[in-house]
DSSP file (Angstrom, degrees, kcal/mol; ACC not computed):
  #  RESIDUE AA STRUCTURE BP1 BP2  ACC     N-H-->O    O-->H-N    N-H-->O    O-->H-N    TCO  KAPPA ALPHA  PHI   PSI    X-CA   Y-CA   Z-CA
    1    1 A M              0   0    0      0, 0.0    41,-0.0     0, 0.0    92,-0.0   0.000 360.0 360.0 360.0 135.8    8.8  -28.1  -45.4
    2    2 A P        -     0   0    0      0, 0.0    40,-0.2     0, 0.0    91,-0.2  -0.244 360.0-132.8 -64.8 156.4    6.3  -30.7  -46.3
    3    3 A G  S    S+     0   0    0     38,-2.5    90,-1.1     1,-0.2    91,-0.6   0.565  92.8  41.9 -84.3 -10.4    4.3  -30.3  -49.5
    4    4 A R  E     -A   92   0A   0     37,-1.2     2,-0.4    88,-0.2    88,-0.2  -0.992  63.0-175.9-140.9 129.8    1.1  -31.2  -47.8
    5    5 A I  E     -A   91   0A   0     86,-2.3    86,-3.1    -2,-0.4     2,-0.4  -0.991  12.5-153.4-127.0 123.7   -0.1  -30.1  -44.4
    6    6 A D  E     -A   90   0A   0     -2,-0.4     2,-0.4    84,-0.2    84,-0.2  -0.819   8.8-166.2 -96.5 133.6   -3.4  -31.4  -42.9
    7    7 A Y  E     -A   89   0A   0     82,-3.1    82,-2.1    -2,-0.4     2,-0.4  -0.958   2.1-169.3-117.4 137.7   -5.3  -29.2  -40.4
    8    8 A H  E    S-A   88   0A   0     -2,-0.4    80,-0.2    80,-0.2    79,-0.0  -0.988  71.4 -22.8-128.8 123.1   -8.1  -30.5  -38.2
    9    9 A D  S    S+     0   0    0     78,-2.1    79,-0.1    -2,-0.4    -1,-0.1   0.839  91.4 151.1  50.5  38.5  -10.3  -28.3  -36.1
   10   10 A D    >   -     0   0    0     77,-0.5     3,-1.9     1,-0.1    -1,-0.2  -0.893  39.5-161.4-108.0 112.2   -7.6  -25.6  -36.2
   11   11 A P  T 3  S+     0   0    0      0, 0.0    -1,-0.1     0, 0.0    -2,-0.1   0.711  94.4  54.9 -65.1 -16.9   -8.8  -22.0  -35.9
   12   12 A N  T 3  S+     0   0    0     -3,-0.0     3,-0.1     2,-0.0    -3,-0.0   0.366  81.1 119.6 -95.4   4.5   -5.5  -20.9  -37.3
   13   13 A A  S <  S-     0   0    0     -3,-1.9    77,-0.0     1,-0.1    -7,-0.0  -0.348  75.5 -98.7 -65.4 148.8   -5.7  -23.1  -40.4
   14   14 A P        -     0   0    0      0, 0.0    -1,-0.1     0, 0.0    -4,-0.1  -0.339  45.1 -99.2 -64.3 153.7   -5.6  -21.2  -43.7
   15   15 A K        -     0   0    0      1,-0.1    83,-0.1    -3,-0.1    85,-0.0  -0.543  42.0-106.0 -75.8 137.5   -9.0  -20.7  -45.3
   16   16 A P        -     0   0    0      0, 0.0    83,-0.2     0, 0.0    -1,-0.1  -0.319  32.5-179.2 -62.0 143.2   -9.9  -23.1  -48.0
   17   17 A N        +     0   0    0     81,-3.4     2,-0.3     1,-0.2    82,-0.2   0.257  66.5  24.0-122.9   7.1   -9.8  -21.8  -51.6
   18   18 A S  E     -b   99   0A   0     80,-1.4    82,-2.2     2,-0.0     2,-0.4  -0.990  52.4-152.0-161.3 162.7  -10.9  -25.1  -53.3
   19   19 A M  E     -b  100   0A   0     -2,-0.3    82,-0.1    80,-0.2    80,-0.1  -0.953  19.0-175.1-139.1 120.6  -12.8  -28.3  -53.0
   20   20 A V        -     0   0    0     80,-0.5    82,-0.3    -2,-0.4     2,-0.1  -0.958  25.6-127.2-122.7 114.1  -11.7  -31.2  -55.2
   21   21 A P        +     0   0    0      0, 0.0    31,-2.6     0, 0.0     2,-0.3  -0.379  42.2 170.1 -58.6 132.2  -13.7  -34.5  -55.2
   22   22 A S  E     -De  51 103B   0     80,-1.6    82,-2.7    29,-0.3     2,-0.3  -0.871  24.5-137.3-139.0 170.8  -11.2  -37.3  -54.6
   23   23 A V  E     -De  50 104B   0     27,-2.6    27,-1.6    -2,-0.3     2,-0.3  -0.950   7.1-167.1-129.4 151.3  -11.1  -41.0  -53.9
   24   24 A N  E     -De  49 105B   0     80,-2.0    82,-2.8    -2,-0.3     2,-0.5  -0.957  15.7-148.3-127.3 151.9   -9.2  -43.2  -51.5
   25   25 A V  E     - e   0 106B   0     23,-2.3     2,-1.0    -2,-0.3    82,-0.2  -0.980  11.1-154.2-128.6 127.9   -9.1  -47.0  -51.8
   26   26 A I  E     - e   0 107B   0     80,-2.9    82,-2.2    -2,-0.5     2,-0.5  -0.837  23.9-170.1 -94.4  96.5   -8.8  -49.6  -49.1
   27   27 A V  E     - e   0 108B   0     -2,-1.0     8,-2.3     8,-0.4     2,-0.4  -0.803   1.9-169.7 -93.1 125.7   -7.4  -52.5  -51.2
   28   28 A V  B     -H   34   0C   0     80,-2.4     6,-0.2    -2,-0.5     2,-0.1  -0.963   7.9-148.1-122.4 129.2   -7.3  -55.7  -49.3
   29   29 A N    >   -     0   0    0      4,-2.1     3,-2.0    -2,-0.4    79,-0.0  -0.243  40.2 -88.0 -86.5-179.7   -5.5  -58.9  -50.4
   30   30 A D  T 3  S+     0   0    0      1,-0.3    -1,-0.1     2,-0.1    -2,-0.0   0.724 127.7  56.4 -63.4 -22.3   -6.5  -62.5  -49.7
   31   31 A D  T 3  S-     0   0    0      2,-0.1    -1,-0.3    97,-0.0    -3,-0.0   0.495 119.4-109.2 -85.2  -4.1   -4.6  -62.5  -46.4
   32   32 A G    <   +     0   0    0     -3,-2.0    97,-0.4     1,-0.3     2,-0.2   0.544  69.5 147.3  86.7   8.2   -6.6  -59.4  -45.2
   33   33 A D        -     0   0    0     95,-0.2    -4,-2.1    96,-0.1     2,-0.4  -0.510  43.0-131.9 -78.3 147.9   -3.6  -57.1  -45.5
   34   34 A I  E     -HI  28 127C   0     93,-3.0    93,-2.7    -6,-0.2     2,-0.5  -0.841  15.8-122.0-104.4 135.3   -4.3  -53.5  -46.5
   35   35 A L  E     + I   0 126C   0     -8,-2.3    -8,-0.4    -2,-0.4     2,-0.3  -0.645  37.7 177.9 -78.3 121.1   -2.3  -51.7  -49.2
   36   36 A L  E     - I   0 125C   0     89,-2.8    89,-2.4    -2,-0.5     2,-0.3  -0.912  15.7-156.7-123.7 152.2   -0.6  -48.5  -47.9
   37   37 A I  E     -JI  46 124C   0      9,-2.8     9,-2.6    -2,-0.3     2,-0.7  -0.911  18.8-131.4-119.1 152.5    1.7  -46.0  -49.4
   38   38 A R  E     -JI  45 123C   0     85,-2.4    84,-2.4    -2,-0.3    85,-0.7  -0.937  35.9-129.7 -99.7 114.9    4.2  -43.6  -47.8
   39   39 A R  E  >  - I   0 121C   0      5,-3.2     4,-1.3    -2,-0.7    82,-0.2  -0.335   8.3-149.2 -67.2 140.5    3.4  -40.3  -49.3
   40   40 A T  T  4 S+     0   0    0     80,-1.6   -37,-0.1     1,-0.2    -1,-0.1   0.692  93.2  60.2 -81.1 -18.2    6.3  -38.3  -50.8
   41   41 A D  T  4 S+     0   0    0     79,-0.4   -38,-2.5     1,-0.1   -37,-1.2   0.687 129.6   2.6 -86.6 -16.8    4.7  -34.9  -49.9
   42   42 A N  T  4 S-     0   0    0    -40,-0.2    -2,-0.2   -39,-0.2    -1,-0.1   0.378  89.9-121.0-145.8   1.1    4.5  -35.4  -46.1
   43   43 A D     <  +     0   0    0     -4,-1.3     2,-0.2     1,-0.2    93,-0.1   0.534  68.1 133.1  67.9   8.9    6.1  -38.8  -45.4
   44   44 A N        -     0   0    0     -6,-0.1    -5,-3.2     1,-0.1     2,-0.3  -0.539  61.3-112.7 -84.7 155.3    2.9  -40.1  -43.8
   45   45 A W  E     +J   38   0C   0     91,-3.3    93,-0.5    -7,-0.3     2,-0.3  -0.652  49.2 159.1 -81.9 145.6    1.4  -43.5  -44.6
   46   46 A A  E     -J   37   0C   0     -9,-2.6    -9,-2.8    -2,-0.3     3,-0.1  -0.960  44.4 -89.7-157.3 168.5   -1.9  -43.4  -46.4
   47   47 A L        -     0   0    0     -2,-0.3   -11,-0.1   -11,-0.2   -21,-0.1  -0.626  56.0 -99.6 -78.6 147.2   -4.4  -45.2  -48.5
   48   48 A P  S    S+     0   0    0      0, 0.0   -23,-2.3     0, 0.0     2,-0.3  -0.354  70.2 105.7 -64.8 152.8   -3.8  -44.7  -52.3
   49   49 A G  E     +D   24   0B   0     16,-0.3     2,-0.3   -25,-0.2   -25,-0.2  -0.928  29.0 171.0 160.3 178.3   -6.0  -42.2  -53.9
   50   50 A G  E     -D   23   0B   0    -27,-1.6   -27,-2.6    -2,-0.3    15,-0.1  -0.980  45.2 -22.8 172.0-168.2   -6.3  -38.8  -55.5
   51   51 A A  E     -D   22   0B   0     -2,-0.3     2,-0.6   -29,-0.2   -29,-0.3  -0.237  52.2-122.8 -67.3 147.1   -8.5  -36.4  -57.4
   52   52 A I        -     0   0    0    -31,-2.6     2,-0.1    13,-0.0    -1,-0.1  -0.823  32.6-139.7 -87.1 120.6  -11.3  -37.5  -59.7
   53   53 A D    >   -     0   0    0     -2,-0.6     3,-1.8     4,-0.2     8,-0.1  -0.454  26.9 -89.8 -80.6 153.7  -10.6  -36.1  -63.2
   54   54 A L  T 3  S+     0   0    0      1,-0.2    -1,-0.1    -2,-0.1     3,-0.1  -0.378 114.7  28.6 -56.6 136.9  -13.2  -34.6  -65.5
   55   55 A G  T 3  S+     0   0    0      1,-0.3     2,-0.3    -3,-0.1    -1,-0.2   0.434 104.4  92.7  90.1  -0.7  -14.7  -37.3  -67.6
   56   56 A E    <   -     0   0    0     -3,-1.8    -1,-0.3     4,-0.0     2,-0.1  -0.928  68.6-124.9-126.2 154.8  -14.1  -40.2  -65.2
   57   57 A S     >  -     0   0    0     -2,-0.3     4,-2.5    -3,-0.1     5,-0.2  -0.352  33.9-104.0 -83.6 169.5  -16.2  -41.8  -62.5
   58   58 A A  H  > S+     0   0    0      1,-0.2     4,-2.2     2,-0.2     5,-0.1   0.906 123.8  50.1 -60.1 -41.7  -15.2  -42.2  -58.9
   59   59 A A  H  > S+     0   0    0      2,-0.2     4,-2.1     1,-0.2    -1,-0.2   0.901 110.1  49.3 -65.5 -40.9  -14.5  -45.9  -59.5
   60   60 A Q  H  > S+     0   0    0      1,-0.2     4,-2.6     2,-0.2    -2,-0.2   0.922 112.1  48.4 -63.7 -43.2  -12.4  -45.2  -62.6
   61   61 A A  H  X S+     0   0    0     -4,-2.5     4,-3.1     1,-0.2     5,-0.3   0.890 109.1  54.4 -62.9 -38.8  -10.4  -42.6  -60.6
   62   62 A A  H  X S+     0   0    0     -4,-2.2     4,-2.0     2,-0.2    -2,-0.2   0.919 111.5  43.6 -62.2 -44.5   -9.9  -45.1  -57.8
   63   63 A V  H  X S+     0   0    0     -4,-2.1     4,-2.5     2,-0.2    -2,-0.2   0.944 116.5  47.3 -65.5 -48.0   -8.5  -47.7  -60.2
   64   64 A R  H  X S+     0   0    0     -4,-2.6     4,-2.8     1,-0.2    -2,-0.2   0.940 113.9  46.1 -60.4 -50.1   -6.3  -45.1  -62.0
   65   65 A E  H  X S+     0   0    0     -4,-3.1     4,-2.5     1,-0.2   -16,-0.3   0.896 112.9  49.8 -63.1 -40.7   -4.9  -43.5  -58.8
   66   66 A T  H  X>S+     0   0    0     -4,-2.0     4,-2.2    -5,-0.3     6,-0.7   0.933 112.8  47.2 -64.5 -44.8   -4.2  -46.9  -57.2
   67   67 A Q  H  X5S+     0   0    0     -4,-2.5     4,-1.8     3,-0.2    -2,-0.2   0.938 114.1  47.7 -59.5 -47.2   -2.4  -48.1  -60.3
   68   68 A E  H  <5S+     0   0    0     -4,-2.8    -2,-0.2     1,-0.2    52,-0.2   0.897 120.5  35.7 -62.1 -42.2   -0.3  -44.9  -60.5
   69   69 A E  H  <5S+     0   0    0     -4,-2.5    49,-0.3    -5,-0.2    -1,-0.2   0.712 134.1  17.6 -88.0 -21.4    0.7  -44.8  -56.8
   70   70 A T  H  <5S-     0   0    0     -4,-2.2    46,-3.5    -5,-0.2    -3,-0.2   0.620  86.6-121.4-128.1 -18.5    1.1  -48.5  -56.1
   71   71 A G  S  <<S+     0   0    0     -4,-1.8    43,-0.7    -5,-0.6     2,-0.4   0.406  76.9 119.0  82.4  -3.3    1.5  -50.6  -59.2
   72   72 A I  E     -F  113   0B   0     -6,-0.7    -1,-0.3    41,-0.2    41,-0.2  -0.822  56.5-148.1 -99.4 133.2   -1.5  -52.6  -58.1
   73   73 A T  E     -F  112   0B   0     39,-2.8    38,-3.2    -2,-0.4    39,-1.2  -0.898  22.9-162.3 -97.3 117.9   -4.7  -52.8  -60.2
   74   74 A P  E     -F  110   0B   0      0, 0.0     2,-0.5     0, 0.0    -7,-0.1  -0.645  19.5-138.0 -98.4 158.0   -7.8  -53.1  -58.0
   75   75 A E  E     -F  109   0B   0     34,-2.8    34,-2.0    -2,-0.2     2,-0.3  -0.966  32.6-123.8-102.8 128.4  -11.3  -54.2  -58.7
   76   76 A I  E     +F  108   0B   0     -2,-0.5    32,-0.3    32,-0.2     3,-0.1  -0.589  37.4 168.6 -78.6 131.4  -13.6  -51.8  -56.8
   77   77 A T  E     -     0   0B   0     30,-2.8     2,-0.3    -2,-0.3    31,-0.2   0.566  50.0 -24.5-121.6 -14.2  -15.9  -53.8  -54.5
   78   78 A G  E     -F  107   0B   0     29,-1.2    29,-2.2     0, 0.0     2,-0.4  -0.983  58.0 -85.8-177.7-173.5  -17.7  -51.3  -52.1
   79   79 A L  E     +F  106   0B   0     -2,-0.3    27,-0.3    27,-0.3     3,-0.1  -0.973  19.0 177.9-123.6 130.1  -18.1  -48.1  -50.3
   80   80 A V  E     -     0   0B   0     25,-3.3    76,-2.3    -2,-0.4     2,-0.3   0.808  63.3 -65.4 -93.5 -42.8  -16.6  -47.2  -46.8
   81   81 A G  E     -Fg 105 156B   0     24,-1.5    24,-3.1    74,-0.3     2,-0.4  -0.982  35.5 -99.2 173.0 177.3  -17.9  -43.6  -46.7
   82   82 A I  E     -Fg 104 157B   0     74,-2.6    76,-2.7    -2,-0.3     2,-0.6  -0.997  31.6-162.0-126.2 125.0  -17.9  -40.0  -47.9
   83   83 A Y  E     +F  103   0B   0     20,-3.3    20,-2.8    -2,-0.4    74,-0.1  -0.933  27.9 149.2-119.3 114.7  -15.8  -37.5  -46.0
   84   84 A T        +     0   0    0     -2,-0.6    -1,-0.1    18,-0.2    18,-0.1  -0.142  15.3 164.4-134.9  37.3  -16.5  -33.8  -46.4
   85   85 A D    >   -     0   0    0      1,-0.2     3,-1.9     2,-0.1    16,-0.7  -0.434  28.1-155.5 -63.3 114.3  -15.6  -32.4  -43.0
   86   86 A P  T 3  S+     0   0    0      0, 0.0    -1,-0.2     0, 0.0    16,-0.0   0.648  93.0  64.0 -67.4 -11.9  -15.2  -28.6  -43.4
   87   87 A Q  T 3  S+     0   0    0      1,-0.1   -78,-2.1   -78,-0.1     2,-0.7   0.445  86.2  81.0 -89.3  -0.6  -12.9  -28.6  -40.4
   88   88 A H  E <   +A    8   0A   0     -3,-1.9    13,-2.3   -80,-0.2     2,-0.4  -0.922  63.6 177.6-106.0 109.8  -10.3  -30.8  -42.2
   89   89 A V  E     -AC   7 100A   0    -82,-2.1   -82,-3.1    -2,-0.7     2,-0.5  -0.928  16.0-155.9-116.8 135.6   -8.3  -28.4  -44.4
   90   90 A I  E     -AC   6  99A   0      9,-2.7     9,-2.9    -2,-0.4     2,-0.6  -0.953   5.3-159.7-117.1 119.5   -5.4  -29.6  -46.6
   91   91 A H  E     -AC   5  98A   0    -86,-3.1   -86,-2.3    -2,-0.5     2,-0.8  -0.882   3.0-160.5-103.4 118.0   -2.7  -27.1  -47.6
   92   92 A Y  E >>> -AC   4  97A   0      5,-3.2     4,-1.2    -2,-0.6     5,-0.9  -0.867   5.5-165.0 -95.4 108.3   -0.6  -27.9  -50.6
   93   93 A T  T 345S+     0   0    0    -90,-1.1    -1,-0.1    -2,-0.8   -89,-0.1   0.717  76.7  71.3 -72.4 -21.1    2.5  -25.7  -50.2
   94   94 A S  T 345S+     0   0    0    -91,-0.6    -1,-0.2     1,-0.2   -90,-0.1   0.850 123.5   8.8 -65.0 -33.1    3.8  -26.1  -53.7
   95   95 A N  T <45S-     0   0    0     -3,-0.8    -1,-0.2     2,-0.1    -2,-0.2   0.296 101.1-115.4-129.5   7.7    1.0  -24.0  -55.2
   96   96 A D  T  <5 +     0   0    0     -4,-1.2     2,-0.3     1,-0.2    -3,-0.2   0.711  58.6 157.8  62.3  23.8   -0.7  -22.6  -52.0
   97   97 A E  E   < - C   0  92A   0     -5,-0.9    -5,-3.2   -81,-0.0     2,-0.5  -0.617  24.9-163.9 -75.0 137.0   -3.9  -24.5  -52.7
   98   98 A V  E     - C   0  91A   0     -2,-0.3   -81,-3.4    -7,-0.2   -80,-1.4  -0.951  10.8-167.0-126.6 109.8   -6.0  -25.0  -49.6
   99   99 A R  E     -bC  18  90A   0     -9,-2.9    -9,-2.7    -2,-0.5     2,-0.4  -0.724  21.4-133.7-101.3 142.9   -8.7  -27.6  -50.0
  100  100 A Q  E     -bC  19  89A   0    -82,-2.2   -80,-0.5    -2,-0.3   -11,-0.2  -0.780  49.2 -94.2 -81.0 138.5  -11.6  -28.5  -47.9
  101  101 A E        +     0   0    0    -13,-2.3     2,-0.1   -16,-0.7   -13,-0.1  -0.247  53.0 161.9 -55.2 136.3  -11.7  -32.3  -47.5
  102  102 A F        +     0   0    0    -82,-0.3   -80,-1.6   -18,-0.1     2,-0.4  -0.630  14.4 156.0-154.7  93.6  -13.9  -34.2  -50.0
  103  103 A S  E     -eF  22  83B   0    -20,-2.8   -20,-3.3   -82,-0.2     2,-0.6  -0.980  31.4-157.2-131.1 130.5  -13.0  -37.9  -50.2
  104  104 A I  E     -eF  23  82B   0    -82,-2.7   -80,-2.0    -2,-0.4     2,-0.6  -0.916  20.5-152.5 -98.8 122.2  -15.0  -40.9  -51.3
  105  105 A V  E     +eF  24  81B   0    -24,-3.1   -25,-3.3    -2,-0.6   -24,-1.5  -0.874  18.1 179.3-106.3 119.6  -13.5  -44.0  -49.7
  106  106 A L  E     -eF  25  79B   0    -82,-2.8   -80,-2.9    -2,-0.6     2,-0.3  -0.665  21.4-128.8-111.8 165.0  -14.0  -47.2  -51.6
  107  107 A T  E     +eF  26  78B   0    -29,-2.2   -30,-2.8    -2,-0.2   -29,-1.2  -0.821  30.6 168.2-110.4 156.9  -12.9  -50.8  -51.1
  108  108 A G  E     -eF  27  76B   0    -82,-2.2   -80,-2.4    -2,-0.3   -32,-0.2  -0.976  27.4-134.7-157.0 169.1  -11.2  -53.0  -53.6
  109  109 A R  E     - F   0  75B   0    -34,-2.0   -34,-2.8    -2,-0.3     2,-0.2  -0.977  36.0-105.1-128.5 145.8   -9.3  -56.2  -54.1
  110  110 A P  E     + F   0  74B   0      0, 0.0     3,-0.1     0, 0.0   -80,-0.1  -0.475  35.1 171.9 -72.8 137.3   -6.1  -56.6  -56.1
  111  111 A V  E     -     0   0B   0    -38,-3.2     2,-0.3     1,-0.4   -39,-0.0   0.593  65.8 -11.1-115.3 -20.9   -6.4  -58.2  -59.5
  112  112 A S  E    S+ F   0  73B   0    -39,-1.2   -39,-2.8     2,-0.0    -1,-0.4  -0.981  86.6  62.2-165.7 168.6   -2.9  -57.6  -60.9
  113  113 A G  E     - F   0  72B   0     -2,-0.3   -41,-0.2   -41,-0.2   -42,-0.1  -0.269  59.1-101.4 101.6 175.1    0.4  -55.9  -60.3
  114  114 A W        -     0   0    0    -43,-0.7     2,-0.1    -2,-0.1    -2,-0.0  -0.995  46.5 -87.5-138.7 138.4    3.1  -55.7  -57.8
  115  115 A P        +     0   0    0      0, 0.0   -44,-0.2     0, 0.0     9,-0.1  -0.268  58.3 168.0 -53.0 118.2    3.7  -53.1  -55.1
  116  116 A T        -     0   0    0    -46,-3.5   -44,-0.1     7,-0.1     7,-0.1  -0.986  30.5-127.2-139.2 122.2    5.8  -50.4  -56.8
  117  117 A P        -     0   0    0      0, 0.0     2,-0.2     0, 0.0     5,-0.2  -0.165  27.9-172.7 -63.5 163.9    6.6  -46.9  -55.6
  118  118 A S  B >   -K  121   0C   0      3,-1.7     3,-0.5   -49,-0.3   -49,-0.1  -0.718  47.2 -76.3-140.5-171.4    6.0  -43.8  -57.7
  119  119 A S  T 3  S+     0   0    0      1,-0.2     3,-0.1    -2,-0.2   -50,-0.1   0.726 134.5  43.2 -66.5 -19.8    6.6  -40.1  -57.7
  120  120 A E  T 3  S+     0   0    0      1,-0.2   -80,-1.6   -52,-0.2     2,-0.4   0.531 116.0  49.5-100.3  -9.5    3.8  -39.8  -55.1
  121  121 A S  E <   -IK  39 118C   0     -3,-0.5    -3,-1.7   -82,-0.2   -82,-0.2  -0.952  51.2-174.7-137.9 115.4    4.8  -42.9  -53.0
  122  122 A S  E    S+     0   0C   0    -84,-2.4     2,-0.3    -2,-0.4   -83,-0.1   0.753  82.9  20.0 -79.0 -23.1    8.2  -43.6  -51.7
  123  123 A E  E     -I   38   0C   0    -85,-0.7   -85,-2.4    -7,-0.1     2,-0.4  -0.992  61.9-169.1-143.2 148.5    7.1  -47.0  -50.3
  124  124 A V  E     +I   37   0C   0     -2,-0.3     2,-0.3   -87,-0.2   -87,-0.2  -0.995  22.4 155.5-136.3 129.7    4.2  -49.3  -51.0
  125  125 A R  E     -I   36   0C   0    -89,-2.4   -89,-2.8    -2,-0.4     2,-0.5  -0.999  44.7-114.6-154.8 156.9    3.4  -52.3  -48.9
  126  126 A W  E     -I   35   0C   0     -2,-0.3   -91,-0.2   -91,-0.2   -98,-0.1  -0.809  38.0-164.6 -87.0 126.7    0.8  -54.7  -47.7
  127  127 A V  E     -I   34   0C   0    -93,-2.7   -93,-3.0    -2,-0.5     5,-0.1  -0.959  20.3-122.3-121.3 125.0    0.2  -54.2  -44.0
  128  128 A P    >>  -     0   0    0      0, 0.0     3,-2.2     0, 0.0     4,-0.6  -0.387  27.7-121.4 -59.5 140.3   -1.7  -56.6  -41.7
  129  129 A A  G >4 S+     0   0    0    -97,-0.4     3,-1.1     1,-0.3     4,-0.4   0.843 111.7  60.4 -53.8 -36.6   -4.6  -54.8  -40.0
  130  130 A A  G 34 S+     0   0    0      1,-0.2    -1,-0.3     2,-0.1     3,-0.1   0.674 105.7  48.6 -67.4 -15.8   -3.2  -55.5  -36.6
  131  131 A E  G X4 S+     0   0    0     -3,-2.2     3,-1.4     1,-0.1    -1,-0.2   0.496  81.7  93.7-101.7  -5.2   -0.1  -53.5  -37.5
  132  132 A I  G X< S+     0   0    0     -3,-1.1     3,-2.3    -4,-0.6    -1,-0.1   0.870  76.0  65.2 -56.3 -40.0   -1.7  -50.4  -38.9
  133  133 A E  G 3  S+     0   0    0     -4,-0.4    -1,-0.3     1,-0.3     4,-0.1   0.786  94.8  60.0 -56.6 -28.6   -1.6  -48.6  -35.5
  134  134 A G  G <  S+     0   0    0     -3,-1.4     2,-0.4    -4,-0.1    -1,-0.3   0.474  88.0  91.6 -79.9  -1.6    2.2  -48.6  -35.7
  135  135 A Y  S <  S-     0   0    0     -3,-2.3     2,-0.5    -4,-0.2   -91,-0.1  -0.797  80.6-121.2 -98.9 135.0    2.3  -46.6  -38.9
  136  136 A T        +     0   0    0     -2,-0.4   -91,-3.3   -93,-0.1     2,-0.3  -0.615  52.1 145.1 -74.2 120.8    2.5  -42.7  -38.9
  137  137 A M        -     0   0    0     -2,-0.5   -91,-0.1   -93,-0.2   -99,-0.0  -0.987  52.9 -87.6-153.4 159.5   -0.5  -41.3  -40.7
  138  138 A D    >>  -     0   0    0    -93,-0.5     4,-1.9    -2,-0.3     3,-0.6  -0.334  41.6-116.3 -65.2 150.2   -3.0  -38.4  -40.6
  139  139 A R  H 3> S+     0   0    0      1,-0.2     4,-2.3     2,-0.2     5,-0.1   0.786 113.5  62.1 -63.8 -26.1   -6.0  -38.9  -38.4
  140  140 A A  H 3> S+     0   0    0      2,-0.2     4,-1.9     1,-0.2    -1,-0.2   0.907 105.5  46.5 -64.9 -40.2   -8.3  -38.8  -41.4
  141  141 A M  H <> S+     0   0    0     -3,-0.6     4,-2.4     2,-0.2     5,-0.2   0.918 111.3  51.8 -65.7 -43.3   -6.6  -41.9  -42.8
  142  142 A R  H  X S+     0   0    0     -4,-1.9     4,-2.7     1,-0.2    -2,-0.2   0.901 108.8  51.2 -59.3 -41.0   -6.8  -43.6  -39.5
  143  143 A R  H  X S+     0   0    0     -4,-2.3     4,-2.3     2,-0.2    -1,-0.2   0.903 109.5  49.9 -64.3 -41.2  -10.5  -42.9  -39.3
  144  144 A R  H  X S+     0   0    0     -4,-1.9     4,-1.9     2,-0.2    -2,-0.2   0.910 113.6  44.8 -65.1 -42.8  -11.2  -44.3  -42.7
  145  145 A I  H  X S+     0   0    0     -4,-2.4     4,-2.4     2,-0.2    -2,-0.2   0.908 111.8  52.9 -68.3 -41.1   -9.3  -47.5  -42.0
  146  146 A A  H  X S+     0   0    0     -4,-2.7     4,-1.0    -5,-0.2    -2,-0.2   0.891 108.1  51.6 -60.7 -39.2  -11.0  -47.8  -38.6
  147  147 A R  H >< S+     0   0    0     -4,-2.3     3,-0.5     1,-0.2    -1,-0.2   0.924 109.2  49.8 -63.9 -43.2  -14.4  -47.5  -40.3
  148  148 A Y  H 3< S+     0   0    0     -4,-1.9    -2,-0.2     1,-0.2    -1,-0.2   0.911 113.5  45.9 -59.8 -42.3  -13.5  -50.2  -42.7
  149  149 A L  H 3< S+     0   0    0     -4,-2.4    -1,-0.2    -5,-0.1    -2,-0.2   0.602  92.4 105.8 -78.7 -11.1  -12.4  -52.5  -39.9
  150  150 A S  S << S-     0   0    0     -4,-1.0    -3,-0.0    -3,-0.5    -4,-0.0  -0.352  77.7-127.8 -68.1 146.8  -15.5  -51.7  -37.8
  151  151 A P  S    S+     0   0    0      0, 0.0     2,-0.8     0, 0.0    -1,-0.1   0.712  92.4  88.8 -68.0 -17.8  -18.2  -54.4  -37.6
  152  152 A D        -     0   0    0      1,-0.1    -2,-0.2    -5,-0.1     0, 0.0  -0.726  58.5-175.8 -80.4 111.8  -20.7  -51.7  -38.7
  153  153 A N        +     0   0    0     -2,-0.8    -1,-0.1    -4,-0.1     3,-0.1   0.316  41.9 116.9 -96.9  10.1  -20.7  -51.9  -42.4
  154  154 A A  S    S-     0   0    0      1,-0.1    -2,-0.1   -73,-0.0   -74,-0.0  -0.581  77.9-100.6 -73.4 138.7  -23.0  -49.0  -43.1
  155  155 A P        -     0   0    0      0, 0.0     2,-0.4     0, 0.0   -74,-0.3  -0.302  33.1-130.0 -59.9 141.3  -21.2  -46.2  -45.1
  156  156 A E  E     -g   81   0B   0    -76,-2.3   -74,-2.6   -12,-0.1     2,-0.5  -0.794  22.8-169.5 -92.9 133.2  -20.0  -43.3  -43.0
  157  157 A I  E      g   82   0B   0     -2,-0.4   -74,-0.2   -76,-0.2   -76,-0.0  -0.975 360.0 360.0-128.4 119.0  -21.0  -39.9  -44.3
  158  158 A T              0   0    0    -76,-2.7   -75,-0.2    -2,-0.5    -1,-0.1   0.368 360.0 360.0-123.1 360.0  -19.5  -36.8  -42.7
């Protein structure tokens, strides 16, 4: 059984018991490729990211989480959106935590490092934008990447 199950608009989803502010980062290299990880908790491809710890800013958490999960140190360059859809519920089966989505999605560029897997990422790779569709990922990740690739550069807030 996966360690993370995402529910979208599912009346049978478990009820949330927490909300944890988190960040995801769309790190783009000079070739326009996007940094993706294959998550170890559900085997889906995703943007690097995670919870914002007490005492750190969203940008600091974004840099830390990206470094931890990918081996790449990013410089944060912008905002894609803020996603707080109460119909997106994330169940972590290891501790039965059920979170309502709360993710701030930032953009970044790599300043150092080399793609390196971690305990949270079994694979890390640079993916050309045209190939993203071929990667298995949760629809929330797809939406965030689509927003980044959209010609409308206003931040999306849900």
